[in-house]
PAGU-994461 format. One record per residue: x, y, z of N, C-alpha, C in turn; residue in one letter; residue number from 1. Coordinates in steps of 0.05 Angstrom, whole numbers, plus 5000, padded with zeros to 4 digits. Each point is the difference from the previous one (the first is absolute). Layout:
X|Y|Z|X|Y|Z|X|Y|Z|A|NUM
...
end
This chain:
1690|8535|2892|4984|4986|5011|5013|5022|5021|M|1
4983|5006|5028|5003|5020|5021|5010|4982|5024|T|2
5014|5003|5023|5004|4989|5024|5002|5020|5024|T|3
4985|4996|5018|5005|5021|5020|4990|5024|4996|G|4
4999|5022|5011|4996|5021|4995|4998|5016|4974|Q|5
4972|5005|4990|5000|5005|4969|5002|5025|4999|Q|6
5020|5023|4983|4996|5018|5002|4997|5022|5024|G|7
5003|5021|4990|5012|5021|5022|4973|5018|5005|W|8
4991|5006|5027|4978|5013|5001|5004|5028|4989|S|9
4978|5027|4999|5011|5023|4992|5019|5011|5020|R|10
5001|4996|5025|5011|5012|5010|5029|4987|5006|Q|11
5001|4992|4989|5034|4983|4987|5008|5006|4967|Q|12
4986|5007|4988|4997|5001|4974|5016|5035|5006|M|13
4976|5019|5013|5016|5020|5009|5024|5007|5010|A|14
5005|4980|5021|5026|4994|5010|5026|4994|4985|E|15
4992|4978|4981|5021|4995|4982|4996|5022|4973|R|16
4995|5017|4993|5002|5030|4985|5008|5014|5010|L|17
4999|5005|5030|5012|5019|5016|5034|4993|4994|A|18
5016|4975|5000|5023|4994|4991|5021|5001|4986|L|19
4975|5010|4979|5016|5006|4971|5001|5032|5000|D|20
4984|5019|5014|5005|5028|5004|5024|5014|5005|I|21
5019|5011|4995|5015|5009|5000|5003|5034|5020|A|22
5026|4985|5020|5002|5021|5016|4993|5035|4999|D|23
4986|5004|5006|4990|5035|4997|4985|5002|4976|G|24
4984|4980|4990|4988|5009|4974|4971|5010|5008|S|25
4999|5020|4980|4968|5012|5006|4982|4983|4982|C|26
4986|4997|5019|4980|4976|4993|4964|5007|4999|V|27
4984|5000|4977|4975|5006|4998|4983|4972|5014|N|28
4985|4995|5011|4985|4968|5006|4970|5004|4981|L|29
4988|4985|4992|4979|4999|4979|4982|4993|5033|G|30
4973|5002|4999|4969|4984|4998|4998|4972|5014|I|31
4994|4988|5019|5008|4973|5008|5013|4982|5006|G|32
5013|4978|4988|5020|4985|5008|5028|5032|5004|I|33
5008|5015|4991|5024|5016|5000|4993|5011|5015|P|34
4983|5013|5019|4993|5006|5028|5023|4995|5021|E|35
5001|4971|4992|5007|4982|5035|5032|5008|4991|L|36
5009|5000|4980|5023|5009|5000|5011|5025|5016|I|37
4989|5026|5011|4997|5013|5014|5018|4988|5021|A|38
4988|4977|5006|5009|4993|5033|5029|4978|4995|N|39
5006|4995|4983|5023|4981|4998|5020|5021|4987|C|40
5026|5012|5019|5022|5009|4997|5018|4985|5008|V|41
5020|4981|4982|5021|4982|5015|5019|5014|5015|P|42
5004|4987|5029|5020|5006|5013|5027|5018|4987|E|43
5008|5026|5000|5026|5010|4992|4992|5021|4976|G|44
4967|4997|4997|5009|5023|4971|4972|5014|4999|R|45
4997|5025|4986|4975|5022|5011|4990|5005|4975|T|46
4984|4998|4996|4977|5005|4972|4985|5019|5007|F|47
4991|5017|4972|4996|5023|5006|4966|4990|4987|I|48
4976|4992|5018|4986|4996|4988|4979|5034|4988|Y|49
4992|4995|4971|4981|5017|4992|4965|5006|4988|H|50
4993|5005|5026|4970|4993|4982|4985|5022|4979|T|51
4989|5003|4980|4988|5019|4979|4985|5015|5018|E|52
4992|5006|5019|4981|5014|5008|5009|5021|5012|N|53
5025|5002|5011|5018|5019|5009|5023|4997|5024|G|54
5011|4986|4998|5024|4986|5017|5015|4980|4994|L|55
5020|5016|5009|5030|4985|4993|5009|5004|5033|L|56
5009|4967|5008|5011|4988|5015|4973|4992|5018|G|57
4986|4971|4989|4976|5003|5016|5008|4976|5019|M|58
5000|4989|5017|5007|4986|5016|4974|4971|5000|G|59
5009|4983|5018|4980|4977|5009|4968|5001|5014|P|60
4981|4986|4993|4974|5005|5009|5006|5008|5034|A|61
4987|5015|5005|4993|5010|5033|4988|4972|5012|P|62
4999|5013|5029|4983|4974|5008|4974|5012|5006|A|63
4978|4998|5010|4974|4998|4996|5001|5031|5021|A|64
5009|5000|5020|4995|5018|5015|5017|5025|4992|S|65
5019|4994|4981|5012|5030|4987|4995|5008|4971|D|66
4971|4992|4995|4993|5003|4972|5006|5030|4997|E|67
4998|5011|4980|4991|5031|4990|4993|5002|4968|D|68
4966|5004|5002|4987|5007|4984|5016|5022|4974|P|69
5018|5002|5000|5011|5030|4986|5030|4985|4997|E|70
5003|4982|5005|5033|4978|4989|4984|4973|4991|L|71
4996|5007|4981|4991|4968|4979|5022|5003|4976|I|72
4993|4971|4989|5016|5004|4964|4973|4997|4977|N|73
5018|4999|4977|4978|5004|4980|4976|4970|5000|A|74
5011|4984|5018|4968|4980|4999|4981|5012|5028|G|75
5014|5019|5014|4979|5005|5019|5011|4988|5022|K|76
5023|4986|5008|5003|4987|5024|5013|5017|5013|K|77
4998|5000|5030|5023|5006|5018|5028|4995|4990|Y|78
5015|5033|5010|5025|4990|4998|5012|5016|5024|V|79
5023|4990|4994|5021|5031|5022|5021|5009|4980|T|80
5018|5025|5014|5012|5012|4987|5028|4996|5017|A|81
5034|5005|4983|5014|4977|5020|5019|5039|5004|I|82
5023|4997|5013|5008|5038|5008|5016|4999|4976|D|83
4989|5031|4989|5004|5014|4974|4981|4990|4968|G|84
4979|4991|5016|4980|4993|4974|4988|5033|4993|A|85
4986|5001|4968|5000|5025|4994|4965|4990|4991|A|86
4989|5021|5001|4971|5003|4992|4998|5021|4979|F|87
4983|5000|4968|5006|5005|4980|4966|5008|4990|F|88
4996|5010|4984|4982|5007|4983|4995|4973|4972|H|89
4980|4991|5000|4995|4977|4983|5014|4997|4968|H|90
4998|5029|5000|5016|5006|4970|5033|5001|5003|A|91
5007|5007|5024|5034|4999|5002|5005|4968|5004|D|92
4985|4992|5013|5002|4965|4998|4997|4990|4972|S|93
4990|5004|4984|5001|4988|4969|5021|5012|4986|F|94
5008|5030|5007|5026|5011|4990|5025|4985|5006|A|95
5005|4988|5020|5013|4979|5012|5010|4976|4987|M|96
4970|4985|4988|4995|4974|4984|5003|5010|4971|I|97
4994|5016|4996|5004|5009|4972|5029|5013|4996|R|98
5017|5010|5018|5021|5003|4994|5022|4982|4995|G|99
4990|4989|5016|5028|4966|4998|5011|5003|5024|G|100
4986|5009|5030|5015|5005|5021|5001|4974|5020|H|101
4987|4986|4987|4986|4976|5017|5013|4967|4995|L|102
5014|5000|5016|5015|4971|4988|4990|4967|4983|D|103
4972|5007|5024|4992|4970|4996|4968|4996|5003|L|104
4983|4993|4986|4971|5004|5005|4992|4968|5002|S|105
4982|4996|5020|4990|4975|5006|4969|5000|4997|V|106
4988|4979|4975|4978|4998|5001|4986|4980|4998|L|107
4968|4990|4999|4995|4989|5004|4992|4985|4961|G|108
4985|4978|4997|4999|4990|4966|4977|4987|4998|A|109
4992|5004|4975|4973|4991|5003|5014|4972|4978|M|110
5016|5003|4976|5014|4991|4987|5036|5015|4990|Q|111
5022|4981|4990|5020|5010|5002|5009|4986|4966|V|112
5006|5012|4981|5008|4979|4984|5028|4993|4996|S|113
5009|4986|4991|5034|4991|4997|5011|5020|4988|Q|114
4989|5020|4981|5017|5022|4995|4998|5014|5020|S|115
4987|5003|5023|5005|5026|5023|4980|5015|4996|G|116
4973|4998|4986|4983|5017|5004|4981|4989|5016|D|117
4987|5025|5013|4981|4999|5028|4977|5005|4999|L|118
4983|4989|5005|4968|5002|5007|4994|5002|5021|A|119
4988|5028|5012|4991|4995|5030|4980|5021|5004|N|120
4988|5014|4982|4976|5014|5004|4979|4993|4998|W|121
4993|4984|4975|4970|4992|4994|5000|4976|4983|S|122
4975|4976|5001|5005|4984|4993|4984|4997|4968|T|123
5004|5026|4996|4980|5004|4968|4971|5001|5007|G|124
4995|4981|5018|4971|4999|4987|4979|5019|5012|A|125
4977|5001|4986|4981|5021|5005|4994|5011|5026|P|126
4998|4987|5008|4992|5001|5026|5015|5006|5027|D|127
5035|4998|4992|5014|5000|5010|5004|5036|5008|A|128
5014|4995|5031|4995|5031|5009|5030|5002|5004|I|129
5008|5028|4982|5032|5006|4988|5011|5012|5026|P|130
5022|4985|5013|5013|5004|5021|5039|5003|4991|G|131
5000|5019|4985|5017|5009|4986|5028|5014|5019|V|132
4989|5022|5021|5018|5007|5013|5011|5021|4985|G|133
5031|4993|5015|5029|5019|4991|5017|4966|4981|G|134
4986|4988|5002|5023|4970|4984|5003|5012|4979|A|135
4998|5013|4970|5010|5002|4982|5027|5024|5003|M|136
4990|5013|5024|5018|5028|4998|5026|4981|5013|D|137
5000|4982|5020|5023|4987|5018|5014|4978|4980|L|138
4986|4988|4978|5008|4980|4988|5019|5020|4973|V|139
4992|5028|4997|5016|5011|4981|5025|5019|5013|A|140
4993|4999|5023|5017|5029|5014|5023|4986|5018|G|141
4998|4978|5015|5014|4991|5012|5023|4980|4994|V|142
5022|4991|5005|5020|4994|4992|5002|4965|4998|K|143
4995|4988|5018|4987|4973|4996|4969|4988|5021|Q|144
4981|4979|4976|4985|4997|5017|5005|4974|5015|V|145
4983|4989|5020|5001|4974|5010|4957|4996|4996|F|146
4997|4979|5001|4973|4992|4998|4996|4974|5021|V|147
4986|5004|5029|4992|4980|5005|4969|4984|5010|I|148
4999|4983|4984|4968|4993|5004|5011|4966|5008|T|149
4967|4995|4997|4988|4963|4999|5010|4996|4968|Q|150
5012|4975|5000|5015|4988|4981|4974|4991|4983|H|151
4969|4991|5002|4983|4997|4984|4968|5018|5014|C|152
4981|5007|4982|4984|5011|5013|4983|4982|5020|T|153
4976|5005|5008|4988|4984|5022|4987|4979|4982|K|154
4986|5006|4973|4999|4978|4995|5023|4979|4987|A|155
5023|5006|5005|5027|4982|4987|5004|5013|4968|G|156
5000|5011|4992|5009|5015|4984|5027|5015|5000|A|157
5014|4984|4985|5027|5015|5008|5008|5043|4986|P|158
5010|4998|5017|5003|5035|5001|5029|5008|4984|K|159
5017|4987|4992|5024|5001|4989|4996|4984|4972|L|160
4993|5018|4981|4988|4985|4977|5027|5016|4976|V|161
4989|4990|4968|5013|4997|4979|5008|5037|4984|E|162
4971|5010|5008|4981|5023|4994|4985|4998|5026|S|163
5000|5030|4994|4967|5003|5021|4978|5011|4984|C|164
4980|4993|5017|4978|4998|4982|4980|5025|5013|T|165
5006|5013|5024|4986|5023|5013|5009|5032|4992|F|166
4992|5015|5004|5015|5023|4987|5026|5011|5009|P|167
5017|5010|4987|5032|4996|5011|4997|5025|5027|L|168
5023|4999|5019|5004|5018|5011|5026|5014|4986|T|169
5016|4979|4988|5024|5015|4993|5017|4979|4986|G|170
5013|4996|4976|5019|4989|4989|5019|4993|4997|K|171
5007|4972|5015|5030|5000|5006|5010|5013|5024|G|172
4987|5001|5019|5013|5013|5024|5000|4981|5018|V|173
4992|4987|5010|5015|4982|5016|5023|4981|4996|V|174
5014|5005|5027|5027|4990|5001|4990|4970|5021|D|175
5000|4996|5017|4991|4972|5014|4985|5000|5016|R|176
4986|4982|4997|4966|4986|5017|5010|4984|5026|I|177
4985|5004|5025|5004|4984|5019|4963|4987|5000|Y|178
4996|4975|5004|4979|4992|5007|4999|4974|5022|T|179
4971|4988|5002|5013|4984|5027|5017|4963|4992|D|180
5002|5008|4973|5020|4977|5000|5029|5001|4979|L|181
5005|5022|5000|5028|5011|4984|5004|5029|5001|A|182
5032|4997|4998|5002|5030|4992|5011|4997|4975|V|183
4991|5018|4974|5006|5002|4984|5008|5011|4977|I|184
5014|5006|4982|5005|5029|4984|4993|4992|4974|D|185
5000|5029|4991|4982|5000|4971|5025|4996|4976|V|186
5005|4979|4986|5021|4998|4989|4995|5001|4973|A|187
4977|5013|4981|4994|5010|4976|4988|4967|4987|G|188
5015|4977|4994|4998|4981|4996|4984|4976|5015|H|189
4989|5016|5019|4991|4971|5021|5004|5026|5031|G|190
4979|4981|5015|5011|5005|5033|5022|4988|5004|F|191
5016|5003|5017|5029|4997|5012|4997|4989|5037|Q|192
4998|4987|5002|5001|4988|5035|5024|5006|5016|V|193
4995|5016|5015|5026|5008|5016|4999|4980|5028|V|194
4988|5000|5008|4992|4980|5027|4975|4992|5001|E|195
4993|4977|5007|4972|4991|5000|4997|4997|5035|L|196
4975|5006|5012|4983|5001|5026|5011|4970|5017|A|197
5001|4994|5021|5001|4992|5016|4978|4967|4989|P|198
5008|4982|5001|4982|4963|4993|4988|5015|4968|G|199
5013|5006|4983|4992|5019|4972|5011|4987|4978|V|200
4998|4977|4983|5014|4989|4978|5004|5024|4974|D|201
5015|4997|4984|4995|5010|4981|4971|4993|4973|F|202
5011|4969|5009|4978|4997|4981|4968|5011|5015|E|203
4999|5000|5019|4965|5016|5005|5004|5030|4991|T|204
5018|5011|4993|4998|5027|5003|5002|5005|4975|V|205
5010|4978|4970|5003|5002|4975|4961|4997|4998|A|206
4989|4974|5015|4975|5001|5001|4979|5023|4997|Q|207
5006|5020|5012|4986|5014|5015|5016|5030|4980|R|208
5010|5000|4983|5009|5023|4986|4988|4996|4970|T|209
4990|5021|4989|4997|5009|4974|5018|5002|4986|G|210
5023|4992|4999|5020|5008|4976|5016|4980|5010|A|211
5035|5008|4981|5013|4970|5007|5018|5013|5024|P|212
5008|4990|5022|5018|4999|5021|5024|4991|5001|L|213
5023|5009|5000|5020|4995|5012|5003|4989|5019|L|214
5023|4979|5000|5007|4995|5030|5024|5008|5012|S|215
5007|5011|5028|5016|5012|5002|5026|4991|5009|P|216
5017|5027|4983|5033|4990|4992|4991|4996|4967|G|217
4982|4996|4984|4994|4987|4971|5007|5032|4993|N|218
end
């Protein structure tokens, strides 16, 4: 049973994830909800945001009057550049990713398995539009991977499952998941709840998760 506010909004999900990013980290933000994190830097910390189309030092979204069509992220959204930002060729950007120079990648997901497998680029349906982008490079080359996603699909199907049924982006790559209902670690033999969202109880999350769920502190 839930009471009061039920879960986090997308913006609140982004703000909650930002609290877990270490000061000074180099972070790649994926397309979708991850883009919101560019506007979330806790007071007293510095994050160096990376976008794979060739910018290290990405800042928050600009005011409409300050939008620059030549300053965009990988999702073609307007961004800003912080002091000391660097621009470089797309190939150099991927060399940074593949060379293990980024601390954290934040990605969206279609499915995450209890063993940390990630599926986020295609449903595998014959008419599905592939959208792999740089995700496979990111999960293979970055030191840590966080996923931020709604807990269930629009149809109510769980995104956290025992085994992915969609084509994989990477095997055993996800460390932590942030949803509208909870913060969850990948524990290998199930999903470990780290924190429940406001107004959400453990039973609600368990009912909406397609794999064993471990309660906080278990």
